[in-house]
Gaussian input, Z-matrix of N, CA and C with variables (Angstrom, degrees):
# hf/3-21g

backbone

0 1
 N
 C     1     B1
 C     2     B2     1     A1
 N     3     B3     2     A2     1     D1
 C     4     B4     3     A3     2     D2
 C     5     B5     4     A4     3     D3
 N     6     B6     5     A5     4     D4
 C     7     B7     6     A6     5     D5
 C     8     B8     7     A7     6     D6
 N     9     B9     8     A8     7     D7
 C    10    B10     9     A9     8     D8
 C    11    B11    10    A10     9     D9
 N    12    B12    11    A11    10    D10
 C    13    B13    12    A12    11    D11
 C    14    B14    13    A13    12    D12
 N    15    B15    14    A14    13    D13
 C    16    B16    15    A15    14    D14
 C    17    B17    16    A16    15    D15
 N    18    B18    17    A17    16    D16
 C    19    B19    18    A18    17    D17
 C    20    B20    19    A19    18    D18
 N    21    B21    20    A20    19    D19
 C    22    B22    21    A21    20    D20
 C    23    B23    22    A22    21    D21
 N    24    B24    23    A23    22    D22
 C    25    B25    24    A24    23    D23
 C    26    B26    25    A25    24    D24
 N    27    B27    26    A26    25    D25
 C    28    B28    27    A27    26    D26
 C    29    B29    28    A28    27    D27
 N    30    B30    29    A29    28    D28
 C    31    B31    30    A30    29    D29
 C    32    B32    31    A31    30    D30
 N    33    B33    32    A32    31    D31
 C    34    B34    33    A33    32    D32
 C    35    B35    34    A34    33    D33
 N    36    B36    35    A35    34    D34
 C    37    B37    36    A36    35    D35
 C    38    B38    37    A37    36    D36
 N    39    B39    38    A38    37    D37
 C    40    B40    39    A39    38    D38
 C    41    B41    40    A40    39    D39
 N    42    B42    41    A41    40    D40
 C    43    B43    42    A42    41    D41
 C    44    B44    43    A43    42    D42
 N    45    B45    44    A44    43    D43
 C    46    B46    45    A45    44    D44
 C    47    B47    46    A46    45    D45
 N    48    B48    47    A47    46    D46
 C    49    B49    48    A48    47    D47
 C    50    B50    49    A49    48    D48
 N    51    B51    50    A50    49    D49
 C    52    B52    51    A51    50    D50
 C    53    B53    52    A52    51    D51
 N    54    B54    53    A53    52    D52
 C    55    B55    54    A54    53    D53
 C    56    B56    55    A55    54    D54
 N    57    B57    56    A56    55    D55
 C    58    B58    57    A57    56    D56
 C    59    B59    58    A58    57    D57
 N    60    B60    59    A59    58    D58
 C    61    B61    60    A60    59    D59
 C    62    B62    61    A61    60    D60
 N    63    B63    62    A62    61    D61
 C    64    B64    63    A63    62    D62
 C    65    B65    64    A64    63    D63
 N    66    B66    65    A65    64    D64
 C    67    B67    66    A66    65    D65
 C    68    B68    67    A67    66    D66
 N    69    B69    68    A68    67    D67
 C    70    B70    69    A69    68    D68
 C    71    B71    70    A70    69    D69
 N    72    B72    71    A71    70    D70
 C    73    B73    72    A72    71    D71
 C    74    B74    73    A73    72    D72
 N    75    B75    74    A74    73    D73
 C    76    B76    75    A75    74    D74
 C    77    B77    76    A76    75    D75
 N    78    B78    77    A77    76    D76
 C    79    B79    78    A78    77    D77
 C    80    B80    79    A79    78    D78
 N    81    B81    80    A80    79    D79
 C    82    B82    81    A81    80    D80
 C    83    B83    82    A82    81    D81
 N    84    B84    83    A83    82    D82
 C    85    B85    84    A84    83    D83
 C    86    B86    85    A85    84    D84
 N    87    B87    86    A86    85    D85
 C    88    B88    87    A87    86    D86
 C    89    B89    88    A88    87    D87
 N    90    B90    89    A89    88    D88
 C    91    B91    90    A90    89    D89
 C    92    B92    91    A91    90    D90
 N    93    B93    92    A92    91    D91
 C    94    B94    93    A93    92    D92
 C    95    B95    94    A94    93    D93
 N    96    B96    95    A95    94    D94
 C    97    B97    96    A96    95    D95
 C    98    B98    97    A97    96    D96
 N    99    B99    98    A98    97    D97
 C   100   B100    99    A99    98    D98
 C   101   B101   100   A100    99    D99
 N   102   B102   101   A101   100   D100
 C   103   B103   102   A102   101   D101
 C   104   B104   103   A103   102   D102
 N   105   B105   104   A104   103   D103
 C   106   B106   105   A105   104   D104
 C   107   B107   106   A106   105   D105
 N   108   B108   107   A107   106   D106
 C   109   B109   108   A108   107   D107
 C   110   B110   109   A109   108   D108
 N   111   B111   110   A110   109   D109
 C   112   B112   111   A111   110   D110
 C   113   B113   112   A112   111   D111
 N   114   B114   113   A113   112   D112
 C   115   B115   114   A114   113   D113
 C   116   B116   115   A115   114   D114
 N   117   B117   116   A116   115   D115
 C   118   B118   117   A117   116   D116
 C   119   B119   118   A118   117   D117
 N   120   B120   119   A119   118   D118
 C   121   B121   120   A120   119   D119
 C   122   B122   121   A121   120   D120
 N   123   B123   122   A122   121   D121
 C   124   B124   123   A123   122   D122
 C   125   B125   124   A124   123   D123
 N   126   B126   125   A125   124   D124
 C   127   B127   126   A126   125   D125
 C   128   B128   127   A127   126   D126
 N   129   B129   128   A128   127   D127
 C   130   B130   129   A129   128   D128
 C   131   B131   130   A130   129   D129
 N   132   B132   131   A131   130   D130
 C   133   B133   132   A132   131   D131
 C   134   B134   133   A133   132   D132
 N   135   B135   134   A134   133   D133
 C   136   B136   135   A135   134   D134
 C   137   B137   136   A136   135   D135
 N   138   B138   137   A137   136   D136
 C   139   B139   138   A138   137   D137
 C   140   B140   139   A139   138   D138
 N   141   B141   140   A140   139   D139
 C   142   B142   141   A141   140   D140
 C   143   B143   142   A142   141   D141
 N   144   B144   143   A143   142   D142
 C   145   B145   144   A144   143   D143
 C   146   B146   145   A145   144   D144
 N   147   B147   146   A146   145   D145
 C   148   B148   147   A147   146   D146
 C   149   B149   148   A148   147   D147
 N   150   B150   149   A149   148   D148
 C   151   B151   150   A150   149   D149
 C   152   B152   151   A151   150   D150
 N   153   B153   152   A152   151   D151
 C   154   B154   153   A153   152   D152
 C   155   B155   154   A154   153   D153
 N   156   B156   155   A155   154   D154
 C   157   B157   156   A156   155   D155
 C   158   B158   157   A157   156   D156
 N   159   B159   158   A158   157   D157
 C   160   B160   159   A159   158   D158
 C   161   B161   160   A160   159   D159
 N   162   B162   161   A161   160   D160
 C   163   B163   162   A162   161   D161
 C   164   B164   163   A163   162   D162
 N   165   B165   164   A164   163   D163
 C   166   B166   165   A165   164   D164
 C   167   B167   166   A166   165   D165
 N   168   B168   167   A167   166   D166
 C   169   B169   168   A168   167   D167
 C   170   B170   169   A169   168   D168
 N   171   B171   170   A170   169   D169
 C   172   B172   171   A171   170   D170
 C   173   B173   172   A172   171   D171
 N   174   B174   173   A173   172   D172
 C   175   B175   174   A174   173   D173
 C   176   B176   175   A175   174   D174
 N   177   B177   176   A176   175   D175
 C   178   B178   177   A177   176   D176
 C   179   B179   178   A178   177   D177
 N   180   B180   179   A179   178   D178
 C   181   B181   180   A180   179   D179
 C   182   B182   181   A181   180   D180
 N   183   B183   182   A182   181   D181
 C   184   B184   183   A183   182   D182
 C   185   B185   184   A184   183   D183
 N   186   B186   185   A185   184   D184
 C   187   B187   186   A186   185   D185
 C   188   B188   187   A187   186   D186
 N   189   B189   188   A188   187   D187
 C   190   B190   189   A189   188   D188
 C   191   B191   190   A190   189   D189
 N   192   B192   191   A191   190   D190
 C   193   B193   192   A192   191   D191
 C   194   B194   193   A193   192   D192
 N   195   B195   194   A194   193   D193
 C   196   B196   195   A195   194   D194
 C   197   B197   196   A196   195   D195
 N   198   B198   197   A197   196   D196
 C   199   B199   198   A198   197   D197
 C   200   B200   199   A199   198   D198
 N   201   B201   200   A200   199   D199
 C   202   B202   201   A201   200   D200
 C   203   B203   202   A202   201   D201
 N   204   B204   203   A203   202   D202
 C   205   B205   204   A204   203   D203
 C   206   B206   205   A205   204   D204
 N   207   B207   206   A206   205   D205
 C   208   B208   207   A207   206   D206
 C   209   B209   208   A208   207   D207
 N   210   B210   209   A209   208   D208
 C   211   B211   210   A210   209   D209
 C   212   B212   211   A211   210   D210
 N   213   B213   212   A212   211   D211
 C   214   B214   213   A213   212   D212
 C   215   B215   214   A214   213   D213
 N   216   B216   215   A215   214   D214
 C   217   B217   216   A216   215   D215
 C   218   B218   217   A217   216   D216
 N   219   B219   218   A218   217   D217
 C   220   B220   219   A219   218   D218
 C   221   B221   220   A220   219   D219
 N   222   B222   221   A221   220   D220
 C   223   B223   222   A222   221   D221
 C   224   B224   223   A223   222   D222
 N   225   B225   224   A224   223   D223
 C   226   B226   225   A225   224   D224
 C   227   B227   226   A226   225   D225
 N   228   B228   227   A227   226   D226
 C   229   B229   228   A228   227   D227
 C   230   B230   229   A229   228   D228
 N   231   B231   230   A230   229   D229
 C   232   B232   231   A231   230   D230
 C   233   B233   232   A232   231   D231
 N   234   B234   233   A233   232   D232
 C   235   B235   234   A234   233   D233
 C   236   B236   235   A235   234   D234
 N   237   B237   236   A236   235   D235
 C   238   B238   237   A237   236   D236
 C   239   B239   238   A238   237   D237
 N   240   B240   239   A239   238   D238
 C   241   B241   240   A240   239   D239
 C   242   B242   241   A241   240   D240
 N   243   B243   242   A242   241   D241
 C   244   B244   243   A243   242   D242
 C   245   B245   244   A244   243   D243
 N   246   B246   245   A245   244   D244
 C   247   B247   246   A246   245   D245
 C   248   B248   247   A247   246   D246
 N   249   B249   248   A248   247   D247
 C   250   B250   249   A249   248   D248
 C   251   B251   250   A250   249   D249
 N   252   B252   251   A251   250   D250
 C   253   B253   252   A252   251   D251
 C   254   B254   253   A253   252   D252
 N   255   B255   254   A254   253   D253
 C   256   B256   255   A255   254   D254
 C   257   B257   256   A256   255   D255
 N   258   B258   257   A257   256   D256
 C   259   B259   258   A258   257   D257
 C   260   B260   259   A259   258   D258
 N   261   B261   260   A260   259   D259
 C   262   B262   261   A261   260   D260
 C   263   B263   262   A262   261   D261
 N   264   B264   263   A263   262   D262
 C   265   B265   264   A264   263   D263
 C   266   B266   265   A265   264   D264
 N   267   B267   266   A266   265   D265
 C   268   B268   267   A267   266   D266
 C   269   B269   268   A268   267   D267
 N   270   B270   269   A269   268   D268
 C   271   B271   270   A270   269   D269
 C   272   B272   271   A271   270   D270
 N   273   B273   272   A272   271   D271
 C   274   B274   273   A273   272   D272
 C   275   B275   274   A274   273   D273
 N   276   B276   275   A275   274   D274
 C   277   B277   276   A276   275   D275
 C   278   B278   277   A277   276   D276
 N   279   B279   278   A278   277   D277
 C   280   B280   279   A279   278   D278
 C   281   B281   280   A280   279   D279
 N   282   B282   281   A281   280   D280
 C   283   B283   282   A282   281   D281
 C   284   B284   283   A283   282   D282
 N   285   B285   284   A284   283   D283
 C   286   B286   285   A285   284   D284
 C   287   B287   286   A286   285   D285
 N   288   B288   287   A287   286   D286
 C   289   B289   288   A288   287   D287
 C   290   B290   289   A289   288   D288
 N   291   B291   290   A290   289   D289
 C   292   B292   291   A291   290   D290
 C   293   B293   292   A292   291   D291
 N   294   B294   293   A293   292   D292
 C   295   B295   294   A294   293   D293
 C   296   B296   295   A295   294   D294
 N   297   B297   296   A296   295   D295
 C   298   B298   297   A297   296   D296
 C   299   B299   298   A298   297   D297
 N   300   B300   299   A299   298   D298
 C   301   B301   300   A300   299   D299
 C   302   B302   301   A301   300   D300
 N   303   B303   302   A302   301   D301
 C   304   B304   303   A303   302   D302
 C   305   B305   304   A304   303   D303
 N   306   B306   305   A305   304   D304
 C   307   B307   306   A306   305   D305
 C   308   B308   307   A307   306   D306
 N   309   B309   308   A308   307   D307
 C   310   B310   309   A309   308   D308
 C   311   B311   310   A310   309   D309
 N   312   B312   311   A311   310   D310
 C   313   B313   312   A312   311   D311
 C   314   B314   313   A313   312   D312
 N   315   B315   314   A314   313   D313
 C   316   B316   315   A315   314   D314
 C   317   B317   316   A316   315   D315
 N   318   B318   317   A317   316   D316
 C   319   B319   318   A318   317   D317
 C   320   B320   319   A319   318   D318
 N   321   B321   320   A320   319   D319
 C   322   B322   321   A321   320   D320
 C   323   B323   322   A322   321   D321
 N   324   B324   323   A323   322   D322
 C   325   B325   324   A324   323   D323
 C   326   B326   325   A325   324   D324
 N   327   B327   326   A326   325   D325
 C   328   B328   327   A327   326   D326
 C   329   B329   328   A328   327   D327
 N   330   B330   329   A329   328   D328
 C   331   B331   330   A330   329   D329
 C   332   B332   331   A331   330   D330
 N   333   B333   332   A332   331   D331
 C   334   B334   333   A333   332   D332
 C   335   B335   334   A334   333   D333

   B1=1.4527
   B2=1.5271
   B3=1.3126
   B4=1.4591
   B5=1.5287
   B6=1.3192
   B7=1.4682
   B8=1.5306
   B9=1.3282
   B10=1.4618
   B11=1.5344
   B12=1.3323
   B13=1.4730
   B14=1.5273
   B15=1.3152
   B16=1.4671
   B17=1.5285
   B18=1.3222
   B19=1.4649
   B20=1.5227
   B21=1.3268
   B22=1.4560
   B23=1.5208
   B24=1.3470
   B25=1.4692
   B26=1.5162
   B27=1.3179
   B28=1.4554
   B29=1.5315
   B30=1.3417
   B31=1.4627
   B32=1.5258
   B33=1.3269
   B34=1.4620
   B35=1.5241
   B36=1.3333
   B37=1.4571
   B38=1.5176
   B39=1.3167
   B40=1.4597
   B41=1.5236
   B42=1.3244
   B43=1.4673
   B44=1.5219
   B45=1.3385
   B46=1.4611
   B47=1.5258
   B48=1.3432
   B49=1.4597
   B50=1.5126
   B51=1.3177
   B52=1.4718
   B53=1.5234
   B54=1.3237
   B55=1.4639
   B56=1.5254
   B57=1.3363
   B58=1.4663
   B59=1.5273
   B60=1.3192
   B61=1.4702
   B62=1.5247
   B63=1.3276
   B64=1.4641
   B65=1.5282
   B66=1.3282
   B67=1.4652
   B68=1.5225
   B69=1.3396
   B70=1.4604
   B71=1.5224
   B72=1.3289
   B73=1.4708
   B74=1.5201
   B75=1.3329
   B76=1.4630
   B77=1.5266
   B78=1.3407
   B79=1.4584
   B80=1.5249
   B81=1.3318
   B82=1.4588
   B83=1.5206
   B84=1.3275
   B85=1.4590
   B86=1.5131
   B87=1.3343
   B88=1.4692
   B89=1.5132
   B90=1.3369
   B91=1.4628
   B92=1.5215
   B93=1.3256
   B94=1.4614
   B95=1.5299
   B96=1.3427
   B97=1.4666
   B98=1.5238
   B99=1.3283
   B100=1.4600
   B101=1.5284
   B102=1.3323
   B103=1.4561
   B104=1.5174
   B105=1.3203
   B106=1.4598
   B107=1.5128
   B108=1.3254
   B109=1.4523
   B110=1.5246
   B111=1.3320
   B112=1.4572
   B113=1.5139
   B114=1.3270
   B115=1.4621
   B116=1.5152
   B117=1.3137
   B118=1.4510
   B119=1.5172
   B120=1.3254
   B121=1.4587
   B122=1.5102
   B123=1.3274
   B124=1.4653
   B125=1.5250
   B126=1.3460
   B127=1.4645
   B128=1.5220
   B129=1.3338
   B130=1.4589
   B131=1.5251
   B132=1.3386
   B133=1.4616
   B134=1.5179
   B135=1.3505
   B136=1.4549
   B137=1.5040
   B138=1.3369
   B139=1.4591
   B140=1.5241
   B141=1.3297
   B142=1.4529
   B143=1.5149
   B144=1.3317
   B145=1.4551
   B146=1.5144
   B147=1.3371
   B148=1.4499
   B149=1.5024
   B150=1.3244
   B151=1.4572
   B152=1.5215
   B153=1.3274
   B154=1.4569
   B155=1.5309
   B156=1.3500
   B157=1.4610
   B158=1.5345
   B159=1.3315
   B160=1.4676
   B161=1.5292
   B162=1.3400
   B163=1.4653
   B164=1.5270
   B165=1.3392
   B166=1.4563
   B167=1.5136
   B168=1.3462
   B169=1.4625
   B170=1.5173
   B171=1.3287
   B172=1.4595
   B173=1.5254
   B174=1.3260
   B175=1.4637
   B176=1.5195
   B177=1.3486
   B178=1.4613
   B179=1.5200
   B180=1.3085
   B181=1.4687
   B182=1.5223
   B183=1.3407
   B184=1.4595
   B185=1.5180
   B186=1.3251
   B187=1.4650
   B188=1.5209
   B189=1.3365
   B190=1.4626
   B191=1.5207
   B192=1.3284
   B193=1.4636
   B194=1.5167
   B195=1.3401
   B196=1.4612
   B197=1.5290
   B198=1.3164
   B199=1.4666
   B200=1.5300
   B201=1.3354
   B202=1.4664
   B203=1.5238
   B204=1.3410
   B205=1.4616
   B206=1.5172
   B207=1.3387
   B208=1.4599
   B209=1.5240
   B210=1.3291
   B211=1.4654
   B212=1.5155
   B213=1.3371
   B214=1.4592
   B215=1.5223
   B216=1.3427
   B217=1.4627
   B218=1.5263
   B219=1.3229
   B220=1.4552
   B221=1.5075
   B222=1.3288
   B223=1.4542
   B224=1.5149
   B225=1.3368
   B226=1.4585
   B227=1.5208
   B228=1.3282
   B229=1.4579
   B230=1.5176
   B231=1.3404
   B232=1.4630
   B233=1.5203
   B234=1.3314
   B235=1.4607
   B236=1.5264
   B237=1.3467
   B238=1.4624
   B239=1.5282
   B240=1.3159
   B241=1.4597
   B242=1.5251
   B243=1.3232
   B244=1.4593
   B245=1.5278
   B246=1.3338
   B247=1.4579
   B248=1.5232
   B249=1.3266
   B250=1.4656
   B251=1.5249
   B252=1.3426
   B253=1.4690
   B254=1.5299
   B255=1.3582
   B256=1.4558
   B257=1.5138
   B258=1.3303
   B259=1.4684
   B260=1.5266
   B261=1.3297
   B262=1.4586
   B263=1.5279
   B264=1.3292
   B265=1.4668
   B266=1.5257
   B267=1.3220
   B268=1.4603
   B269=1.5224
   B270=1.3268
   B271=1.4653
   B272=1.5267
   B273=1.3244
   B274=1.4551
   B275=1.5336
   B276=1.3217
   B277=1.4592
   B278=1.5146
   B279=1.3397
   B280=1.4477
   B281=1.5284
   B282=1.3301
   B283=1.4638
   B284=1.5172
   B285=1.3202
   B286=1.4710
   B287=1.5243
   B288=1.3401
   B289=1.4620
   B290=1.5252
   B291=1.3209
   B292=1.4574
   B293=1.5307
   B294=1.3078
   B295=1.4645
   B296=1.5190
   B297=1.3314
   B298=1.4656
   B299=1.5245
   B300=1.3237
   B301=1.4620
   B302=1.5308
   B303=1.3233
   B304=1.4561
   B305=1.5282
   B306=1.3281
   B307=1.4604
   B308=1.5223
   B309=1.3251
   B310=1.4493
   B311=1.5072
   B312=1.3329
   B313=1.4612
   B314=1.5161
   B315=1.3166
   B316=1.4605
   B317=1.5197
   B318=1.3169
   B319=1.4612
   B320=1.5177
   B321=1.3377
   B322=1.4572
   B323=1.5242
   B324=1.3536
   B325=1.4577
   B326=1.5097
   B327=1.3232
   B328=1.4597
   B329=1.5334
   B330=1.3189
   B331=1.4709
   B332=1.5250
   B333=1.3240
   B334=1.4721
   B335=1.5055
   A1=108.42
   A2=114.92
   A3=119.39
   A4=109.33
   A5=115.40
   A6=122.16
   A7=113.03
   A8=116.87
   A9=120.93
   A10=111.99
   A11=115.40
   A12=124.31
   A13=114.09
   A14=117.68
   A15=120.86
   A16=109.36
   A17=116.24
   A18=122.27
   A19=108.25
   A20=116.14
   A21=122.65
   A22=110.57
   A23=115.30
   A24=122.62
   A25=108.65
   A26=115.40
   A27=121.91
   A28=109.67
   A29=116.06
   A30=122.31
   A31=109.38
   A32=116.92
   A33=122.27
   A34=109.26
   A35=115.35
   A36=121.13
   A37=108.44
   A38=116.15
   A39=121.37
   A40=109.48
   A41=116.62
   A42=121.82
   A43=113.35
   A44=118.06
   A45=121.38
   A46=113.38
   A47=117.62
   A48=121.67
   A49=112.08
   A50=116.97
   A51=122.93
   A52=112.76
   A53=118.79
   A54=120.05
   A55=110.84
   A56=114.84
   A57=121.35
   A58=108.35
   A59=115.99
   A60=120.36
   A61=112.32
   A62=118.14
   A63=122.34
   A64=112.71
   A65=117.24
   A66=121.53
   A67=110.62
   A68=116.71
   A69=123.49
   A70=109.51
   A71=115.00
   A72=123.23
   A73=108.59
   A74=117.32
   A75=122.73
   A76=108.05
   A77=116.16
   A78=122.03
   A79=111.63
   A80=114.54
   A81=124.17
   A82=106.65
   A83=117.42
   A84=120.25
   A85=110.34
   A86=115.36
   A87=123.26
   A88=106.65
   A89=116.17
   A90=119.05
   A91=108.69
   A92=116.62
   A93=119.34
   A94=112.37
   A95=117.46
   A96=121.64
   A97=109.71
   A98=115.19
   A99=122.57
   A100=109.45
   A101=116.75
   A102=121.79
   A103=108.22
   A104=115.80
   A105=119.64
   A106=109.53
   A107=114.88
   A108=121.11
   A109=105.60
   A110=115.88
   A111=118.85
   A112=110.43
   A113=115.14
   A114=122.04
   A115=108.61
   A116=115.04
   A117=121.55
   A118=111.65
   A119=116.01
   A120=119.86
   A121=109.42
   A122=117.34
   A123=120.24
   A124=112.93
   A125=118.03
   A126=121.66
   A127=108.41
   A128=116.32
   A129=120.96
   A130=109.90
   A131=116.56
   A132=121.14
   A133=108.91
   A134=116.07
   A135=119.78
   A136=112.26
   A137=115.01
   A138=123.05
   A139=108.16
   A140=115.07
   A141=118.98
   A142=109.34
   A143=115.14
   A144=123.62
   A145=107.27
   A146=117.23
   A147=119.03
   A148=113.66
   A149=113.65
   A150=122.79
   A151=108.90
   A152=115.67
   A153=122.66
   A154=108.30
   A155=116.68
   A156=118.49
   A157=110.63
   A158=116.05
   A159=121.21
   A160=113.35
   A161=117.97
   A162=121.70
   A163=112.95
   A164=117.07
   A165=120.97
   A166=114.48
   A167=117.38
   A168=120.47
   A169=108.93
   A170=115.74
   A171=120.50
   A172=109.45
   A173=116.19
   A174=123.69
   A175=105.30
   A176=117.43
   A177=119.41
   A178=112.93
   A179=113.90
   A180=123.44
   A181=106.34
   A182=116.09
   A183=119.39
   A184=110.81
   A185=114.30
   A186=121.15
   A187=108.01
   A188=114.50
   A189=118.73
   A190=110.33
   A191=113.63
   A192=121.63
   A193=106.19
   A194=115.77
   A195=118.98
   A196=110.67
   A197=116.28
   A198=121.10
   A199=112.86
   A200=117.49
   A201=121.08
   A202=111.63
   A203=116.90
   A204=121.60
   A205=113.59
   A206=117.27
   A207=121.56
   A208=110.13
   A209=116.13
   A210=121.57
   A211=106.43
   A212=115.77
   A213=121.70
   A214=109.08
   A215=116.20
   A216=121.60
   A217=109.62
   A218=115.18
   A219=117.92
   A220=113.21
   A221=114.25
   A222=121.75
   A223=108.28
   A224=115.70
   A225=120.77
   A226=109.72
   A227=115.58
   A228=122.01
   A229=107.17
   A230=116.24
   A231=122.61
   A232=110.15
   A233=115.13
   A234=122.35
   A235=108.52
   A236=117.56
   A237=120.01
   A238=113.30
   A239=114.02
   A240=123.16
   A241=105.78
   A242=117.07
   A243=121.01
   A244=107.56
   A245=116.17
   A246=121.54
   A247=110.38
   A248=116.70
   A249=121.04
   A250=112.88
   A251=116.64
   A252=119.77
   A253=112.88
   A254=117.15
   A255=121.49
   A256=115.26
   A257=117.32
   A258=119.91
   A259=110.21
   A260=115.14
   A261=121.84
   A262=109.31
   A263=115.34
   A264=122.47
   A265=106.35
   A266=117.42
   A267=121.89
   A268=109.72
   A269=115.61
   A270=123.21
   A271=106.60
   A272=116.48
   A273=120.74
   A274=111.91
   A275=115.16
   A276=122.95
   A277=106.34
   A278=116.83
   A279=120.59
   A280=111.42
   A281=114.93
   A282=121.99
   A283=108.84
   A284=115.02
   A285=119.21
   A286=108.62
   A287=116.78
   A288=121.28
   A289=110.83
   A290=116.37
   A291=121.72
   A292=106.88
   A293=117.46
   A294=119.87
   A295=110.79
   A296=116.89
   A297=120.26
   A298=113.69
   A299=117.93
   A300=124.64
   A301=112.60
   A302=116.07
   A303=120.72
   A304=110.85
   A305=115.51
   A306=123.04
   A307=110.23
   A308=115.96
   A309=120.41
   A310=111.43
   A311=114.45
   A312=122.01
   A313=108.41
   A314=115.48
   A315=120.43
   A316=109.16
   A317=114.75
   A318=122.27
   A319=106.68
   A320=115.71
   A321=120.49
   A322=107.62
   A323=115.62
   A324=121.18
   A325=110.83
   A326=114.17
   A327=120.92
   A328=109.67
   A329=115.42
   A330=120.48
   A331=107.21
   A332=115.43
   A333=119.81
   A334=110.31
   D1=138.97
   D2=179.89
   D3=-124.95
   D4=128.16
   D5=-177.22
   D6=-98.06
   D7=5.68
   D8=-173.95
   D9=-58.12
   D10=130.41
   D11=177.47
   D12=63.10
   D13=20.69
   D14=176.53
   D15=-94.77
   D16=145.88
   D17=-179.62
   D18=-117.79
   D19=133.90
   D20=-177.50
   D21=-123.50
   D22=150.35
   D23=173.54
   D24=-127.52
   D25=151.76
   D26=-179.60
   D27=-74.04
   D28=132.44
   D29=174.91
   D30=-98.67
   D31=-48.53
   D32=176.69
   D33=-142.13
   D34=155.02
   D35=176.57
   D36=-153.42
   D37=151.21
   D38=174.81
   D39=-63.51
   D40=153.84
   D41=-177.78
   D42=-59.94
   D43=-27.26
   D44=-178.61
   D45=-86.01
   D46=6.08
   D47=178.67
   D48=-91.27
   D49=160.04
   D50=179.01
   D51=-93.40
   D52=-23.64
   D53=-176.76
   D54=-80.01
   D55=157.64
   D56=-178.98
   D57=-147.14
   D58=-176.84
   D59=179.46
   D60=-63.22
   D61=-12.41
   D62=177.08
   D63=-88.91
   D64=-5.97
   D65=-177.51
   D66=-87.03
   D67=130.03
   D68=179.90
   D69=-118.97
   D70=134.72
   D71=177.78
   D72=-111.87
   D73=128.77
   D74=176.86
   D75=-110.42
   D76=106.55
   D77=-173.72
   D78=-89.62
   D79=144.49
   D80=171.59
   D81=-131.81
   D82=146.44
   D83=179.47
   D84=-144.01
   D85=133.89
   D86=171.79
   D87=-128.95
   D88=118.16
   D89=-174.40
   D90=61.35
   D91=-127.57
   D92=178.12
   D93=-101.28
   D94=11.59
   D95=-179.20
   D96=-96.48
   D97=121.92
   D98=-178.84
   D99=-109.45
   D100=134.71
   D101=173.21
   D102=-131.11
   D103=158.20
   D104=176.88
   D105=-156.12
   D106=147.31
   D107=163.96
   D108=-107.07
   D109=147.75
   D110=179.05
   D111=-147.60
   D112=152.17
   D113=179.35
   D114=-166.16
   D115=170.65
   D116=177.51
   D117=118.20
   D118=151.15
   D119=-175.47
   D120=64.88
   D121=-128.17
   D122=-179.66
   D123=-86.01
   D124=3.69
   D125=178.50
   D126=-95.52
   D127=115.69
   D128=177.17
   D129=-77.75
   D130=-47.70
   D131=-179.40
   D132=-159.66
   D133=131.84
   D134=179.96
   D135=-144.93
   D136=160.27
   D137=178.41
   D138=-140.59
   D139=149.15
   D140=171.15
   D141=-135.84
   D142=156.25
   D143=-179.58
   D144=-139.64
   D145=128.07
   D146=-177.16
   D147=-150.91
   D148=172.29
   D149=175.96
   D150=-117.52
   D151=134.57
   D152=-179.51
   D153=-103.18
   D154=128.48
   D155=178.31
   D156=-90.15
   D157=-178.30
   D158=-174.77
   D159=-65.27
   D160=-17.00
   D161=178.32
   D162=-99.97
   D163=4.57
   D164=179.93
   D165=87.31
   D166=1.31
   D167=175.61
   D168=-69.79
   D169=145.38
   D170=-177.13
   D171=-121.57
   D172=130.40
   D173=172.37
   D174=-109.43
   D175=114.07
   D176=-171.43
   D177=-133.98
   D178=163.29
   D179=170.58
   D180=-123.67
   D181=146.07
   D182=-178.47
   D183=-139.27
   D184=157.65
   D185=172.30
   D186=-149.37
   D187=147.25
   D188=177.43
   D189=-156.17
   D190=165.63
   D191=172.23
   D192=-109.17
   D193=127.10
   D194=-179.38
   D195=-96.71
   D196=176.74
   D197=-175.14
   D198=-69.04
   D199=-11.11
   D200=173.35
   D201=-86.78
   D202=0.81
   D203=-179.98
   D204=79.65
   D205=17.43
   D206=-179.66
   D207=-94.33
   D208=142.33
   D209=170.29
   D210=-90.46
   D211=121.01
   D212=-178.80
   D213=-116.19
   D214=142.74
   D215=-178.73
   D216=-133.81
   D217=152.83
   D218=178.30
   D219=-169.67
   D220=-179.22
   D221=176.85
   D222=-129.29
   D223=154.97
   D224=-173.92
   D225=-151.24
   D226=142.49
   D227=170.62
   D228=-118.80
   D229=127.17
   D230=-176.92
   D231=-117.21
   D232=137.25
   D233=177.38
   D234=-118.87
   D235=125.20
   D236=-176.43
   D237=-81.69
   D238=150.83
   D239=169.76
   D240=-133.87
   D241=132.83
   D242=177.55
   D243=-92.36
   D244=120.67
   D245=179.97
   D246=-77.10
   D247=163.91
   D248=-177.92
   D249=-57.57
   D250=-30.96
   D251=-179.65
   D252=-87.41
   D253=6.47
   D254=176.76
   D255=92.72
   D256=-11.44
   D257=177.69
   D258=-71.57
   D259=161.50
   D260=-179.60
   D261=-101.90
   D262=134.07
   D263=170.38
   D264=-113.75
   D265=132.04
   D266=178.72
   D267=-109.47
   D268=126.11
   D269=175.12
   D270=-96.80
   D271=119.16
   D272=-169.33
   D273=-119.57
   D274=138.47
   D275=169.90
   D276=-119.38
   D277=123.78
   D278=-172.78
   D279=-131.62
   D280=165.02
   D281=179.47
   D282=-147.32
   D283=131.60
   D284=172.67
   D285=-69.34
   D286=140.27
   D287=175.36
   D288=-106.71
   D289=6.67
   D290=171.08
   D291=-139.99
   D292=-175.97
   D293=-178.73
   D294=61.93
   D295=-133.91
   D296=-176.39
   D297=-81.33
   D298=-3.85
   D299=178.22
   D300=55.27
   D301=31.12
   D302=178.88
   D303=-78.00
   D304=168.45
   D305=-179.42
   D306=-112.72
   D307=162.19
   D308=176.76
   D309=-161.30
   D310=178.54
   D311=178.54
   D312=-133.29
   D313=146.33
   D314=176.77
   D315=-146.00
   D316=163.02
   D317=173.58
   D318=-130.03
   D319=130.48
   D320=173.58
   D321=-123.62
   D322=149.92
   D323=-179.33
   D324=-129.42
   D325=145.74
   D326=176.60
   D327=-65.97
   D328=138.76
   D329=173.65
   D330=-111.91
   D331=151.58
   D332=-179.64
   D333=-120.60

């Protein structure tokens, strides 16, 4: 699976997460290395870096600055699902690595 030049938006997120339906992720991929910039909603500016395995699962680390001026960091594992229309939905389990270090779940979907 290749995520290059795909754009994703948040569908759902745990209450302790910073992303929302206004957050957009712009993915780039070279080989198995995935990068993204993201922003929107309470995210002023964010970046992620990850590795994609042979099944399209992503193991990533992320950091962003939120609208409260805080630098937030975390890790996330994403599992892909191919929707009937061919778009990708990612099921994500994440954990903050700063702040309260809580965990959460989110779903993001490719937009066209």
